[in-house]
C-alpha positions as CSV (number, residue, x, y, z in Angstrom):
1,M,-5.0,-21.3,-74.5
2,S,-3.9,-19.0,-72.5
3,D,-2.5,-19.0,-68.9
4,A,-5.3,-17.2,-67.4
5,V,-7.7,-19.5,-64.7
6,I,-10.7,-20.6,-66.3
7,H,-13.4,-21.7,-64.0
8,I,-16.2,-24.4,-64.7
9,V,-19.2,-22.9,-62.6
10,R,-22.0,-25.8,-61.8
11,R,-23.1,-23.7,-58.7
12,L,-23.3,-20.2,-57.5
13,A,-19.8,-18.7,-58.5
14,T,-17.9,-17.9,-55.5
15,P,-16.1,-14.4,-54.6
16,V,-12.6,-15.8,-54.9
17,M,-13.9,-17.5,-58.5
18,M,-15.3,-14.4,-59.6
19,S,-12.1,-12.4,-58.8
20,E,-10.0,-14.7,-60.8
21,M,-12.2,-14.9,-63.9
22,L,-12.0,-11.5,-63.8
23,Q,-7.9,-11.3,-63.7
24,S,-7.4,-11.7,-67.5
25,L,-9.8,-9.1,-68.7
26,D,-10.2,-7.0,-65.5
27,S,-13.9,-5.8,-66.4
28,Y,-15.6,-8.2,-68.0
29,V,-15.5,-11.9,-67.8
30,K,-15.2,-14.5,-71.1
31,L,-18.0,-16.9,-71.1
32,A,-18.9,-20.2,-72.9
33,V,-22.3,-21.6,-71.7
34,D,-23.4,-25.2,-72.1
35,V,-27.0,-24.8,-72.7
36,R,-27.8,-28.3,-72.5
37,R,-25.7,-29.4,-69.0
38,E,-26.5,-26.0,-67.7
39,V,-22.8,-25.6,-66.7
40,L,-20.3,-22.6,-68.2
41,A,-16.9,-21.9,-68.0
42,G,-15.5,-18.2,-67.6
43,G,-12.4,-17.0,-67.6
44,G,-9.2,-16.8,-70.2
45,E,-9.2,-14.2,-72.8
46,L,-11.0,-15.7,-75.4
47,H,-14.5,-17.7,-75.7
48,A,-12.6,-20.1,-77.6
49,D,-10.4,-21.1,-74.2
50,C,-13.3,-21.6,-72.2
51,E,-15.3,-23.7,-75.0
52,Q,-12.0,-26.3,-75.1
53,V,-12.7,-26.4,-71.0
54,L,-16.2,-27.2,-71.4
55,L,-15.6,-29.6,-74.7
56,K,-12.4,-31.4,-72.3
57,D,-15.5,-31.5,-69.6
58,G,-18.2,-33.6,-71.6
59,S,-19.9,-31.0,-73.7
60,H,-20.8,-31.1,-77.1
61,Q,-19.9,-28.3,-79.8
62,E,-23.5,-27.9,-80.8
63,D,-24.5,-26.9,-77.3
64,I,-22.4,-24.1,-76.5
65,W,-22.8,-20.5,-76.7
66,G,-20.3,-17.8,-76.3
67,A,-21.0,-15.1,-73.7
68,D,-19.5,-11.7,-72.1
69,W,-20.5,-10.8,-68.5
70,L,-19.9,-7.5,-67.0
71,P,-20.4,-7.6,-63.5
72,F,-20.1,-4.4,-62.6
73,S,-23.4,-3.5,-65.0
74,Q,-24.7,-7.2,-64.1
75,A,-25.3,-7.2,-68.2
76,L,-24.6,-10.2,-70.0
77,M,-24.0,-10.3,-74.2
78,Y,-23.9,-13.9,-76.1
79,S,-24.1,-15.2,-79.1
80,M,-24.2,-18.9,-80.5
81,M,-20.5,-20.3,-81.2
């Protein structure tokens, strides 16, 4: 896992959280989303980094989807992990 900041987001992300999640890739944010628990982890360089954070937080592999969020266009791209 990289040393980048990865946040677990249970409610609306704050501007500080968004800024920190954008540090790794600058124009988009890697996400892993637990669709059952309705929680996401964002930041880092790889979806796997976020996935590991969710697994440590109690998520199950079969409930996690990967996504990229492009904040400037408000676009979201996703796939099942």
